[in-house]
N, CA, C and O atoms as a Maestro MAE file, in Angstrom:
{
 s_m_m2io_version
 :::
 2.0.0
}

f_m_ct {
 s_m_title
 :::
 protein
 m_atom[304] {
  # First column is atom index #
  i_m_mmod_type
  r_m_x_coord
  r_m_y_coord
  r_m_z_coord
  i_m_residue_number
  s_m_chain_name
  s_m_pdb_residue_name
  s_m_pdb_atom_name
  i_m_atomic_number
  :::
  1 25 0.819 -1.191 0.000 1 A "MET " " N  " 7
  2 3 0.000 0.000 0.000 1 A "MET " " CA " 6
  3 2 0.860 1.252 0.000 1 A "MET " " C  " 6
  4 15 0.486 2.286 -0.554 1 A "MET " " O  " 8
  5 25 2.000 1.138 0.622 2 A "LYS " " N  " 7
  6 3 2.937 2.254 0.682 2 A "LYS " " CA " 6
  7 2 3.355 2.678 -0.731 2 A "LYS " " C  " 6
  8 15 3.474 3.868 -1.025 2 A "LYS " " O  " 8
  9 25 3.577 1.683 -1.598 3 A "GLU " " N  " 7
  10 3 4.004 1.951 -2.962 3 A "GLU " " CA " 6
  11 2 2.908 2.662 -3.755 3 A "GLU " " C  " 6
  12 15 3.195 3.536 -4.573 3 A "GLU " " O  " 8
  13 25 1.651 2.285 -3.512 4 A "MET " " N  " 7
  14 3 0.523 2.901 -4.200 4 A "MET " " CA " 6
  15 2 0.423 4.380 -3.847 4 A "MET " " C  " 6
  16 15 0.225 5.215 -4.729 4 A "MET " " O  " 8
  17 25 0.555 4.706 -2.574 5 A "LEU " " N  " 7
  18 3 0.495 6.098 -2.133 5 A "LEU " " CA " 6
  19 2 1.649 6.890 -2.729 5 A "LEU " " C  " 6
  20 15 1.464 8.019 -3.183 5 A "LEU " " O  " 8
  21 25 2.828 6.305 -2.729 6 A "GLU " " N  " 7
  22 3 3.994 6.995 -3.294 6 A "GLU " " CA " 6
  23 2 3.785 7.280 -4.784 6 A "GLU " " C  " 6
  24 15 4.136 8.356 -5.267 6 A "GLU " " O  " 8
  25 25 3.223 6.331 -5.497 7 A "MET " " N  " 7
  26 3 2.964 6.507 -6.925 7 A "MET " " CA " 6
  27 2 1.973 7.648 -7.170 7 A "MET " " C  " 6
  28 15 2.146 8.438 -8.098 7 A "MET " " O  " 8
  29 25 0.941 7.728 -6.339 8 A "LEU " " N  " 7
  30 3 -0.050 8.785 -6.481 8 A "LEU " " CA " 6
  31 2 0.544 10.164 -6.228 8 A "LEU " " C  " 6
  32 15 0.266 11.112 -6.962 8 A "LEU " " O  " 8
  33 25 1.360 10.270 -5.192 9 A "VAL " " N  " 7
  34 3 1.869 11.568 -4.761 9 A "VAL " " CA " 6
  35 2 3.036 12.056 -5.624 9 A "VAL " " C  " 6
  36 15 3.212 13.262 -5.798 9 A "VAL " " O  " 8
  37 25 3.830 11.134 -6.163 10 A "LYS " " N  " 7
  38 3 5.001 11.511 -6.958 10 A "LYS " " CA " 6
  39 2 4.656 12.437 -8.118 10 A "LYS " " C  " 6
  40 15 5.409 13.363 -8.418 10 A "LYS " " O  " 8
  41 25 3.535 12.194 -8.762 11 A "ASP " " N  " 7
  42 3 3.148 13.014 -9.902 11 A "ASP " " CA " 6
  43 2 2.612 14.386 -9.504 11 A "ASP " " C  " 6
  44 15 2.531 15.286 -10.340 11 A "ASP " " O  " 8
  45 25 2.252 14.547 -8.252 12 A "LEU " " N  " 7
  46 3 1.696 15.823 -7.799 12 A "LEU " " CA " 6
  47 2 2.748 16.840 -7.376 12 A "LEU " " C  " 6
  48 15 2.536 18.043 -7.525 12 A "LEU " " O  " 8
  49 25 3.868 16.378 -6.856 13 A "VAL " " N  " 7
  50 3 4.845 17.262 -6.222 13 A "VAL " " CA " 6
  51 2 5.999 17.623 -7.157 13 A "VAL " " C  " 6
  52 15 6.251 16.947 -8.154 13 A "VAL " " O  " 8
  53 25 6.694 18.712 -6.804 14 A "ASP " " N  " 7
  54 3 7.879 19.137 -7.553 14 A "ASP " " CA " 6
  55 2 9.139 18.431 -7.067 14 A "ASP " " C  " 6
  56 15 10.102 18.295 -7.821 14 A "ASP " " O  " 8
  57 25 9.139 17.981 -5.816 15 A "ASN " " N  " 7
  58 3 10.301 17.323 -5.211 15 A "ASN " " CA " 6
  59 2 9.947 15.886 -4.814 15 A "ASN " " C  " 6
  60 15 9.766 15.603 -3.629 15 A "ASN " " O  " 8
  61 25 9.845 14.978 -5.788 16 A "PRO " " N  " 7
  62 3 9.442 13.603 -5.448 16 A "PRO " " CA " 6
  63 2 10.477 12.851 -4.620 16 A "PRO " " C  " 6
  64 15 10.148 11.849 -3.984 16 A "PRO " " O  " 8
  65 25 11.717 13.316 -4.618 17 A "ASP " " N  " 7
  66 3 12.756 12.643 -3.829 17 A "ASP " " CA " 6
  67 2 12.640 12.932 -2.338 17 A "ASP " " C  " 6
  68 15 13.296 12.273 -1.531 17 A "ASP " " O  " 8
  69 25 11.814 13.911 -1.957 18 A "LYS " " N  " 7
  70 3 11.657 14.261 -0.544 18 A "LYS " " CA " 6
  71 2 10.386 13.678 0.076 18 A "LYS " " C  " 6
  72 15 9.988 14.072 1.173 18 A "LYS " " O  " 8
  73 25 9.758 12.750 -0.620 19 A "ILE " " N  " 7
  74 3 8.561 12.087 -0.096 19 A "ILE " " CA " 6
  75 2 8.991 11.033 0.922 19 A "ILE " " C  " 6
  76 15 9.860 10.205 0.648 19 A "ILE " " O  " 8
  77 25 8.370 11.080 2.097 20 A "GLU " " N  " 7
  78 3 8.622 10.079 3.133 20 A "GLU " " CA " 6
  79 2 7.281 9.499 3.567 20 A "GLU " " C  " 6
  80 15 6.353 10.232 3.910 20 A "GLU " " O  " 8
  81 25 7.195 8.183 3.546 21 A "ILE " " N  " 7
  82 3 5.960 7.511 3.952 21 A "ILE " " CA " 6
  83 2 6.292 6.513 5.046 21 A "ILE " " C  " 6
  84 15 7.130 5.629 4.867 21 A "ILE " " O  " 8
  85 25 5.620 6.665 6.186 22 A "THR " " N  " 7
  86 3 5.802 5.761 7.310 22 A "THR " " CA " 6
  87 2 4.535 4.929 7.456 22 A "THR " " C  " 6
  88 15 3.427 5.464 7.467 22 A "THR " " O  " 8
  89 25 4.708 3.616 7.568 23 A "GLU " " N  " 7
  90 3 3.566 2.707 7.661 23 A "GLU " " CA " 6
  91 2 3.489 2.122 9.066 23 A "GLU " " C  " 6
  92 15 4.461 1.559 9.571 23 A "GLU " " O  " 8
  93 25 2.324 2.263 9.689 24 A "LYS " " N  " 7
  94 3 2.097 1.707 11.021 24 A "LYS " " CA " 6
  95 2 0.902 0.775 10.946 24 A "LYS " " C  " 6
  96 15 -0.179 1.185 10.524 24 A "LYS " " O  " 8
  97 25 1.084 -0.468 11.348 25 A "GLU " " N  " 7
  98 3 -0.003 -1.446 11.305 25 A "GLU " " CA " 6
  99 2 -0.496 -1.767 12.701 25 A "GLU " " C  " 6
  100 15 0.292 -1.984 13.622 25 A "GLU " " O  " 8
  101 25 -1.814 -1.794 12.843 26 A "GLU " " N  " 7
  102 3 -2.460 -2.146 14.099 26 A "GLU " " CA " 6
  103 2 -3.589 -3.110 13.781 26 A "GLU " " C  " 6
  104 15 -4.729 -2.688 13.584 26 A "GLU " " O  " 8
  105 25 -3.286 -4.391 13.729 27 A "GLY " " N  " 7
  106 3 -4.287 -5.388 13.365 27 A "GLY " " CA " 6
  107 2 -4.636 -5.268 11.891 27 A "GLY " " C  " 6
  108 15 -3.763 -5.352 11.027 27 A "GLY " " O  " 8
  109 25 -5.927 -5.071 11.609 28 A "LYS " " N  " 7
  110 3 -6.354 -4.886 10.222 28 A "LYS " " CA " 6
  111 2 -6.238 -3.444 9.764 28 A "LYS " " C  " 6
  112 15 -6.345 -3.169 8.569 28 A "LYS " " O  " 8
  113 25 -6.024 -2.526 10.680 29 A "ALA " " N  " 7
  114 3 -5.935 -1.103 10.331 29 A "ALA " " CA " 6
  115 2 -4.486 -0.704 10.071 29 A "ALA " " C  " 6
  116 15 -3.579 -1.097 10.804 29 A "ALA " " O  " 8
  117 25 -4.287 0.074 9.030 30 A "THR " " N  " 7
  118 3 -2.963 0.573 8.678 30 A "THR " " CA " 6
  119 2 -3.037 2.086 8.580 30 A "THR " " C  " 6
  120 15 -3.969 2.635 7.992 30 A "THR " " O  " 8
  121 25 -2.044 2.758 9.162 31 A "THR " " N  " 7
  122 3 -1.946 4.199 9.062 31 A "THR " " CA " 6
  123 2 -0.702 4.541 8.261 31 A "THR " " C  " 6
  124 15 0.402 4.109 8.593 31 A "THR " " O  " 8
  125 25 -0.890 5.314 7.212 32 A "LEU " " N  " 7
  126 3 0.228 5.781 6.404 32 A "LEU " " CA " 6
  127 2 0.423 7.266 6.685 32 A "LEU " " C  " 6
  128 15 -0.489 8.069 6.491 32 A "LEU " " O  " 8
  129 25 1.617 7.620 7.144 33 A "GLU " " N  " 7
  130 3 1.939 9.019 7.399 33 A "GLU " " CA " 6
  131 2 2.758 9.530 6.224 33 A "GLU " " C  " 6
  132 15 3.839 9.016 5.935 33 A "GLU " " O  " 8
  133 25 2.240 10.532 5.559 34 A "LEU " " N  " 7
  134 3 2.866 11.094 4.369 34 A "LEU " " CA " 6
  135 2 3.529 12.415 4.722 34 A "LEU " " C  " 6
  136 15 2.889 13.323 5.253 34 A "LEU " " O  " 8
  137 25 4.813 12.511 4.423 35 A "LYS " " N  " 7
  138 3 5.550 13.748 4.673 35 A "LYS " " CA " 6
  139 2 6.178 14.185 3.358 35 A "LYS " " C  " 6
  140 15 6.896 13.414 2.721 35 A "LYS " " O  " 8
  141 25 5.906 15.425 2.950 36 A "VAL " " N  " 7
  142 3 6.456 15.973 1.714 36 A "VAL " " CA " 6
  143 2 7.191 17.267 2.033 36 A "VAL " " C  " 6
  144 15 7.106 17.782 3.148 36 A "VAL " " O  " 8
  145 25 7.905 17.783 1.058 37 A "ASP " " N  " 7
  146 3 8.597 19.063 1.201 37 A "ASP " " CA " 6
  147 2 7.562 20.149 1.516 37 A "ASP " " C  " 6
  148 15 6.471 20.138 0.945 37 A "ASP " " O  " 8
  149 25 7.884 21.079 2.411 38 A "PRO " " N  " 7
  150 3 6.906 22.129 2.752 38 A "PRO " " CA " 6
  151 2 6.395 22.923 1.547 38 A "PRO " " C  " 6
  152 15 5.255 23.387 1.556 38 A "PRO " " O  " 8
  153 25 7.214 23.084 0.525 39 A "SER " " N  " 7
  154 3 6.765 23.827 -0.657 39 A "SER " " CA " 6
  155 2 5.737 23.035 -1.477 39 A "SER " " C  " 6
  156 15 5.021 23.617 -2.292 39 A "SER " " O  " 8
  157 25 5.660 21.734 -1.271 40 A "ASP " " N  " 7
  158 3 4.705 20.888 -1.995 40 A "ASP " " CA " 6
  159 2 3.436 20.605 -1.204 40 A "ASP " " C  " 6
  160 15 2.532 19.932 -1.701 40 A "ASP " " O  " 8
  161 25 3.362 21.105 0.005 41 A "MET " " N  " 7
  162 3 2.242 20.809 0.880 41 A "MET " " CA " 6
  163 2 0.902 21.233 0.266 41 A "MET " " C  " 6
  164 15 -0.069 20.480 0.333 41 A "MET " " O  " 8
  165 25 0.842 22.411 -0.323 42 A "GLY " " N  " 7
  166 3 -0.393 22.896 -0.927 42 A "GLY " " CA " 6
  167 2 -0.845 22.052 -2.096 42 A "GLY " " C  " 6
  168 15 -2.044 21.908 -2.334 42 A "GLY " " O  " 8
  169 25 0.107 21.491 -2.830 43 A "LYS " " N  " 7
  170 3 -0.232 20.656 -3.984 43 A "LYS " " CA " 6
  171 2 -0.823 19.329 -3.545 43 A "LYS " " C  " 6
  172 15 -1.676 18.772 -4.236 43 A "LYS " " O  " 8
  173 25 -0.382 18.819 -2.410 44 A "VAL " " N  " 7
  174 3 -0.886 17.541 -1.913 44 A "VAL " " CA " 6
  175 2 -2.244 17.724 -1.245 44 A "VAL " " C  " 6
  176 15 -3.104 16.848 -1.337 44 A "VAL " " O  " 8
  177 25 -2.441 18.850 -0.577 45 A "ILE " " N  " 7
  178 3 -3.713 19.095 0.115 45 A "ILE " " CA " 6
  179 2 -4.774 19.625 -0.854 45 A "ILE " " C  " 6
  180 15 -5.917 19.170 -0.820 45 A "ILE " " O  " 8
  181 25 -4.415 20.568 -1.707 46 A "GLY " " N  " 7
  182 3 -5.355 21.124 -2.673 46 A "GLY " " CA " 6
  183 2 -6.279 22.145 -2.045 46 A "GLY " " C  " 6
  184 15 -6.277 22.353 -0.832 46 A "GLY " " O  " 8
  185 25 -7.062 22.770 -2.891 47 A "ARG " " N  " 7
  186 3 -8.011 23.772 -2.389 47 A "ARG " " CA " 6
  187 2 -9.101 23.087 -1.585 47 A "ARG " " C  " 6
  188 15 -9.728 22.133 -2.046 47 A "ARG " " O  " 8
  189 25 -9.312 23.578 -0.401 48 A "GLN " " N  " 7
  190 3 -10.299 23.042 0.535 48 A "GLN " " CA " 6
  191 2 -10.106 21.554 0.796 48 A "GLN " " C  " 6
  192 15 -11.053 20.857 1.159 48 A "GLN " " O  " 8
  193 25 -8.882 21.066 0.612 49 A "GLY " " N  " 7
  194 3 -8.562 19.678 0.915 49 A "GLY " " CA " 6
  195 2 -9.074 18.666 -0.092 49 A "GLY " " C  " 6
  196 15 -9.149 17.476 0.214 49 A "GLY " " O  " 8
  197 25 -9.428 19.114 -1.286 50 A "LYS " " N  " 7
  198 3 -10.023 18.202 -2.272 50 A "LYS " " CA " 6
  199 2 -9.054 17.124 -2.738 50 A "LYS " " C  " 6
  200 15 -9.457 15.973 -2.904 50 A "LYS " " O  " 8
  201 25 -7.790 17.465 -2.952 51 A "ILE " " N  " 7
  202 3 -6.825 16.468 -3.408 51 A "ILE " " CA " 6
  203 2 -6.528 15.480 -2.291 51 A "ILE " " C  " 6
  204 15 -6.419 14.279 -2.538 51 A "ILE " " O  " 8
  205 25 -6.396 15.973 -1.065 52 A "ALA " " N  " 7
  206 3 -6.158 15.083 0.078 52 A "ALA " " CA " 6
  207 2 -7.322 14.102 0.242 52 A "ALA " " C  " 6
  208 15 -7.103 12.921 0.508 52 A "ALA " " O  " 8
  209 25 -8.544 14.582 0.087 53 A "LYS " " N  " 7
  210 3 -9.716 13.707 0.186 53 A "LYS " " CA " 6
  211 2 -9.700 12.665 -0.924 53 A "LYS " " C  " 6
  212 15 -10.022 11.501 -0.687 53 A "LYS " " O  " 8
  213 25 -9.328 13.074 -2.133 54 A "ALA " " N  " 7
  214 3 -9.283 12.142 -3.255 54 A "ALA " " CA " 6
  215 2 -8.227 11.063 -3.030 54 A "ALA " " C  " 6
  216 15 -8.453 9.892 -3.336 54 A "ALA " " O  " 8
  217 25 -7.073 11.460 -2.494 55 A "ILE " " N  " 7
  218 3 -6.020 10.483 -2.190 55 A "ILE " " CA " 6
  219 2 -6.528 9.479 -1.168 55 A "ILE " " C  " 6
  220 15 -6.306 8.276 -1.307 55 A "ILE " " O  " 8
  221 25 -7.211 9.974 -0.140 56 A "ARG " " N  " 7
  222 3 -7.733 9.077 0.898 56 A "ARG " " CA " 6
  223 2 -8.780 8.116 0.338 56 A "ARG " " C  " 6
  224 15 -8.800 6.940 0.700 56 A "ARG " " O  " 8
  225 25 -9.649 8.613 -0.542 57 A "VAL " " N  " 7
  226 3 -10.684 7.762 -1.143 57 A "VAL " " CA " 6
  227 2 -10.043 6.665 -1.992 57 A "VAL " " C  " 6
  228 15 -10.449 5.506 -1.910 57 A "VAL " " O  " 8
  229 25 -9.052 7.019 -2.804 58 A "LEU " " N  " 7
  230 3 -8.373 6.021 -3.631 58 A "LEU " " CA " 6
  231 2 -7.672 4.974 -2.784 58 A "LEU " " C  " 6
  232 15 -7.723 3.784 -3.094 58 A "LEU " " O  " 8
  233 25 -7.016 5.414 -1.715 59 A "MET " " N  " 7
  234 3 -6.299 4.480 -0.857 59 A "MET " " CA " 6
  235 2 -7.269 3.553 -0.120 59 A "MET " " C  " 6
  236 15 -6.980 2.371 0.068 59 A "MET " " O  " 8
  237 25 -8.419 4.092 0.296 60 A "LYS " " N  " 7
  238 3 -9.411 3.242 0.971 60 A "LYS " " CA " 6
  239 2 -9.995 2.216 0.018 60 A "LYS " " C  " 6
  240 15 -10.242 1.075 0.409 60 A "LYS " " O  " 8
  241 25 -10.221 2.616 -1.241 61 A "ALA " " N  " 7
  242 3 -10.730 1.673 -2.230 61 A "ALA " " CA " 6
  243 2 -9.703 0.574 -2.503 61 A "ALA " " C  " 6
  244 15 -10.061 -0.592 -2.671 61 A "ALA " " O  " 8
  245 25 -8.437 0.949 -2.545 62 A "TYR " " N  " 7
  246 3 -7.362 -0.022 -2.752 62 A "TYR " " CA " 6
  247 2 -7.263 -0.982 -1.564 62 A "TYR " " C  " 6
  248 15 -7.011 -2.174 -1.745 62 A "TYR " " O  " 8
  249 25 -7.458 -0.468 -0.364 63 A "ALA " " N  " 7
  250 3 -7.362 -1.286 0.851 63 A "ALA " " CA " 6
  251 2 -8.509 -2.286 0.964 63 A "ALA " " C  " 6
  252 15 -8.335 -3.360 1.539 63 A "ALA " " O  " 8
  253 25 -9.670 -1.951 0.426 64 A "VAL " " N  " 7
  254 3 -10.828 -2.843 0.485 64 A "VAL " " CA " 6
  255 2 -10.517 -4.157 -0.221 64 A "VAL " " C  " 6
  256 15 -10.970 -5.218 0.210 64 A "VAL " " O  " 8
  257 25 -9.751 -4.092 -1.299 65 A "LYS " " N  " 7
  258 3 -9.387 -5.316 -2.024 65 A "LYS " " CA " 6
  259 2 -8.588 -6.273 -1.152 65 A "LYS " " C  " 6
  260 15 -8.651 -7.488 -1.335 65 A "LYS " " O  " 8
  261 25 -7.832 -5.720 -0.201 66 A "GLU " " N  " 7
  262 3 -6.994 -6.539 0.679 66 A "GLU " " CA " 6
  263 2 -7.637 -6.776 2.044 66 A "GLU " " C  " 6
  264 15 -6.978 -7.257 2.966 66 A "GLU " " O  " 8
  265 25 -8.920 -6.439 2.174 67 A "ASN " " N  " 7
  266 3 -9.658 -6.584 3.433 67 A "ASN " " CA " 6
  267 2 -8.966 -5.876 4.592 67 A "ASN " " C  " 6
  268 15 -8.840 -6.437 5.680 67 A "ASN " " O  " 8
  269 25 -8.523 -4.658 4.362 68 A "LYS " " N  " 7
  270 3 -7.874 -3.860 5.400 68 A "LYS " " CA " 6
  271 2 -8.536 -2.505 5.483 68 A "LYS " " C  " 6
  272 15 -9.257 -2.082 4.580 68 A "LYS " " O  " 8
  273 25 -8.273 -1.834 6.590 69 A "LYS " " N  " 7
  274 3 -8.708 -0.456 6.754 69 A "LYS " " CA " 6
  275 2 -7.457 0.405 6.708 69 A "LYS " " C  " 6
  276 15 -6.408 0.007 7.215 69 A "LYS " " O  " 8
  277 25 -7.560 1.578 6.106 70 A "ILE " " N  " 7
  278 3 -6.390 2.425 5.969 70 A "ILE " " CA " 6
  279 2 -6.734 3.875 6.292 70 A "ILE " " C  " 6
  280 15 -7.821 4.362 5.981 70 A "ILE " " O  " 8
  281 25 -5.793 4.536 6.915 71 A "ASN " " N  " 7
  282 3 -5.888 5.967 7.188 71 A "ASN " " CA " 6
  283 2 -4.654 6.616 6.600 71 A "ASN " " C  " 6
  284 15 -3.551 6.086 6.731 71 A "ASN " " O  " 8
  285 25 -4.824 7.761 5.951 72 A "VAL " " N  " 7
  286 3 -3.699 8.505 5.396 72 A "VAL " " CA " 6
  287 2 -3.627 9.834 6.132 72 A "VAL " " C  " 6
  288 15 -4.573 10.621 6.118 72 A "VAL " " O  " 8
  289 25 -2.485 10.072 6.778 73 A "GLU " " N  " 7
  290 3 -2.261 11.326 7.480 73 A "GLU " " CA " 6
  291 2 -1.177 12.107 6.759 73 A "GLU " " C  " 6
  292 15 -0.117 11.567 6.440 73 A "GLU " " O  " 8
  293 25 -1.445 13.377 6.503 74 A "ILE " " N  " 7
  294 3 -0.474 14.237 5.841 74 A "ILE " " CA " 6
  295 2 0.167 15.092 6.921 74 A "ILE " " C  " 6
  296 15 -0.508 15.857 7.610 74 A "ILE " " O  " 8
  297 25 1.476 14.952 7.058 75 A "ILE " " N  " 7
  298 3 2.222 15.635 8.116 75 A "ILE " " CA " 6
  299 2 3.041 16.764 7.518 75 A "ILE " " C  " 6
  300 15 3.738 16.583 6.519 75 A "ILE " " O  " 8
  301 25 2.949 17.928 8.137 76 A "GLY " " N  " 7
  302 3 3.684 19.096 7.637 76 A "GLY " " CA " 6
  303 2 5.063 19.244 8.142 76 A "GLY " " C  " 6
  304 15 5.755 20.194 7.777 76 A "GLY " " O  " 8
  :::
 }
 m_bond[303] {
  # First column is bond index #
  i_m_from
  i_m_to
  i_m_order
  :::
  1 1 2 1
  2 2 3 1
  3 3 4 2
  4 3 5 1
  5 5 6 1
  6 6 7 1
  7 7 8 2
  8 7 9 1
  9 9 10 1
  10 10 11 1
  11 11 12 2
  12 11 13 1
  13 13 14 1
  14 14 15 1
  15 15 16 2
  16 15 17 1
  17 17 18 1
  18 18 19 1
  19 19 20 2
  20 19 21 1
  21 21 22 1
  22 22 23 1
  23 23 24 2
  24 23 25 1
  25 25 26 1
  26 26 27 1
  27 27 28 2
  28 27 29 1
  29 29 30 1
  30 30 31 1
  31 31 32 2
  32 31 33 1
  33 33 34 1
  34 34 35 1
  35 35 36 2
  36 35 37 1
  37 37 38 1
  38 38 39 1
  39 39 40 2
  40 39 41 1
  41 41 42 1
  42 42 43 1
  43 43 44 2
  44 43 45 1
  45 45 46 1
  46 46 47 1
  47 47 48 2
  48 47 49 1
  49 49 50 1
  50 50 51 1
  51 51 52 2
  52 51 53 1
  53 53 54 1
  54 54 55 1
  55 55 56 2
  56 55 57 1
  57 57 58 1
  58 58 59 1
  59 59 60 2
  60 59 61 1
  61 61 62 1
  62 62 63 1
  63 63 64 2
  64 63 65 1
  65 65 66 1
  66 66 67 1
  67 67 68 2
  68 67 69 1
  69 69 70 1
  70 70 71 1
  71 71 72 2
  72 71 73 1
  73 73 74 1
  74 74 75 1
  75 75 76 2
  76 75 77 1
  77 77 78 1
  78 78 79 1
  79 79 80 2
  80 79 81 1
  81 81 82 1
  82 82 83 1
  83 83 84 2
  84 83 85 1
  85 85 86 1
  86 86 87 1
  87 87 88 2
  88 87 89 1
  89 89 90 1
  90 90 91 1
  91 91 92 2
  92 91 93 1
  93 93 94 1
  94 94 95 1
  95 95 96 2
  96 95 97 1
  97 97 98 1
  98 98 99 1
  99 99 100 2
  100 99 101 1
  101 101 102 1
  102 102 103 1
  103 103 104 2
  104 103 105 1
  105 105 106 1
  106 106 107 1
  107 107 108 2
  108 107 109 1
  109 109 110 1
  110 110 111 1
  111 111 112 2
  112 111 113 1
  113 113 114 1
  114 114 115 1
  115 115 116 2
  116 115 117 1
  117 117 118 1
  118 118 119 1
  119 119 120 2
  120 119 121 1
  121 121 122 1
  122 122 123 1
  123 123 124 2
  124 123 125 1
  125 125 126 1
  126 126 127 1
  127 127 128 2
  128 127 129 1
  129 129 130 1
  130 130 131 1
  131 131 132 2
  132 131 133 1
  133 133 134 1
  134 134 135 1
  135 135 136 2
  136 135 137 1
  137 137 138 1
  138 138 139 1
  139 139 140 2
  140 139 141 1
  141 141 142 1
  142 142 143 1
  143 143 144 2
  144 143 145 1
  145 145 146 1
  146 146 147 1
  147 147 148 2
  148 147 149 1
  149 149 150 1
  150 150 151 1
  151 151 152 2
  152 151 153 1
  153 153 154 1
  154 154 155 1
  155 155 156 2
  156 155 157 1
  157 157 158 1
  158 158 159 1
  159 159 160 2
  160 159 161 1
  161 161 162 1
  162 162 163 1
  163 163 164 2
  164 163 165 1
  165 165 166 1
  166 166 167 1
  167 167 168 2
  168 167 169 1
  169 169 170 1
  170 170 171 1
  171 171 172 2
  172 171 173 1
  173 173 174 1
  174 174 175 1
  175 175 176 2
  176 175 177 1
  177 177 178 1
  178 178 179 1
  179 179 180 2
  180 179 181 1
  181 181 182 1
  182 182 183 1
  183 183 184 2
  184 183 185 1
  185 185 186 1
  186 186 187 1
  187 187 188 2
  188 187 189 1
  189 189 190 1
  190 190 191 1
  191 191 192 2
  192 191 193 1
  193 193 194 1
  194 194 195 1
  195 195 196 2
  196 195 197 1
  197 197 198 1
  198 198 199 1
  199 199 200 2
  200 199 201 1
  201 201 202 1
  202 202 203 1
  203 203 204 2
  204 203 205 1
  205 205 206 1
  206 206 207 1
  207 207 208 2
  208 207 209 1
  209 209 210 1
  210 210 211 1
  211 211 212 2
  212 211 213 1
  213 213 214 1
  214 214 215 1
  215 215 216 2
  216 215 217 1
  217 217 218 1
  218 218 219 1
  219 219 220 2
  220 219 221 1
  221 221 222 1
  222 222 223 1
  223 223 224 2
  224 223 225 1
  225 225 226 1
  226 226 227 1
  227 227 228 2
  228 227 229 1
  229 229 230 1
  230 230 231 1
  231 231 232 2
  232 231 233 1
  233 233 234 1
  234 234 235 1
  235 235 236 2
  236 235 237 1
  237 237 238 1
  238 238 239 1
  239 239 240 2
  240 239 241 1
  241 241 242 1
  242 242 243 1
  243 243 244 2
  244 243 245 1
  245 245 246 1
  246 246 247 1
  247 247 248 2
  248 247 249 1
  249 249 250 1
  250 250 251 1
  251 251 252 2
  252 251 253 1
  253 253 254 1
  254 254 255 1
  255 255 256 2
  256 255 257 1
  257 257 258 1
  258 258 259 1
  259 259 260 2
  260 259 261 1
  261 261 262 1
  262 262 263 1
  263 263 264 2
  264 263 265 1
  265 265 266 1
  266 266 267 1
  267 267 268 2
  268 267 269 1
  269 269 270 1
  270 270 271 1
  271 271 272 2
  272 271 273 1
  273 273 274 1
  274 274 275 1
  275 275 276 2
  276 275 277 1
  277 277 278 1
  278 278 279 1
  279 279 280 2
  280 279 281 1
  281 281 282 1
  282 282 283 1
  283 283 284 2
  284 283 285 1
  285 285 286 1
  286 286 287 1
  287 287 288 2
  288 287 289 1
  289 289 290 1
  290 290 291 1
  291 291 292 2
  292 291 293 1
  293 293 294 1
  294 294 295 1
  295 295 296 2
  296 295 297 1
  297 297 298 1
  298 298 299 1
  299 299 300 2
  300 299 301 1
  301 301 302 1
  302 302 303 1
  303 303 304 2
  :::
 }
}
């Protein structure tokens, strides 16, 4: 799942080499913490959080195939 999130975010940011994703598993639930360069933060969040919501929806749909629950946190 970590690779899927990285693939989604790489195309959005100007500094794809500064993407850091930390994966924490708690039973069936997985939390992915996404950290990007501060200058790319607005591109990942989007206006009124629309891009962040879309990323979360895609990741949740991907997780359903694996019978898992996923949370995506964007850290500044």
